[in-house]
C-alpha positions in Angstrom: 0.0 0.0 0.0 1.5 3.4 -1.0 0.7 6.2 1.3 1.8 8.4 4.1 0.8 8.1 7.8 0.9 11.1 10.1 4.2 9.9 11.6 6.0 9.3 8.2 8.3 12.0 6.9 7.4 11.2 3.3 5.1 8.8 1.4 6.2 5.3 1.0 5.2 1.7 0.4 3.9 0.0 3.6 3.4 -3.8 3.5 0.6 -5.1 5.6 1.0 -8.2 7.6 -1.3 -10.0 9.9 -1.2 -8.3 13.3 -2.9 -11.3 14.9 -1.2 -14.3 16.4 -2.5 -17.2 18.3 -0.6 -18.9 21.2 -2.2 -21.8 23.1 -5.7 -20.8 22.0 -5.3 -17.2 23.0 -5.1 -14.3 20.6 -2.7 -11.4 20.6 -2.0 -8.5 18.2 1.2 -6.6 17.6 1.3 -2.8 17.4 3.5 -0.4 15.4 4.8 0.8 18.7 6.3 -2.6 19.3 3.9 -3.9 22.0 2.0 -7.2 22.0 -1.6 -6.7 23.2 -3.7 -9.5 24.6 -4.5 -12.2 25.4 -8.0 -12.3 23.9 -10.4 -15.3 24.0 -11.3 -15.2 20.4 -10.0 -13.8 17.1 -13.1 -11.6 16.9 -12.3 -10.1 20.3 -8.8 -9.4 19.2 -9.9 -7.8 15.9 -12.3 -5.5 17.8 -9.6 -4.6 20.2 -7.3 -3.6 17.3 -10.0 -1.2 16.1 -10.3 0.3 19.6 -6.6 0.5 20.0 -6.2 2.4 16.8 -9.0 4.8 17.8 -7.3 5.4 21.2 -3.9 6.0 19.6 -5.4 8.4 17.1 -7.2 10.3 19.8 -4.0 10.4 22.0 -2.1 11.9 19.0 -4.7 14.6 18.4 -4.7 15.5 22.1 -0.9 15.6 22.2 -0.9 17.9 19.1 -3.6 20.1 20.6 -1.7 20.4 23.9 1.5 21.2 22.2 -0.2 23.9 20.2 -1.8 25.3 23.4 1.6 25.4 25.2 3.2 27.1 22.2 0.5 29.7 22.2 0.9 30.4 26.0 4.7 30.6 25.6 4.3 33.1 22.7 1.9 35.2 24.8 4.3 35.2 27.7 7.2 36.3 25.5 5.1 39.1 24.0 4.1 40.2 27.5 7.7 40.1 28.7 8.9 42.1 25.6 6.2 44.7 26.2 7.4 45.2 29.8 11.0 45.9 28.7 
């Protein structure tokens, strides 16, 4: 698949592989962050958890970006205030 994720510096080809694995009748999924999530009782439960995991990571990324923008705004405002006092 050719495309660009938010974290990629430039577009590229990404090869999908199965994120699911089964060990002793329990299911796990691997993340891009290098973690292994699980165990889950069924493949269906693991697949649903992948969707929820991606939603959580997307929301966390948005919150982090929003927080960083807010902090930058506050720092600029403080710098302007400091310069006006000089």
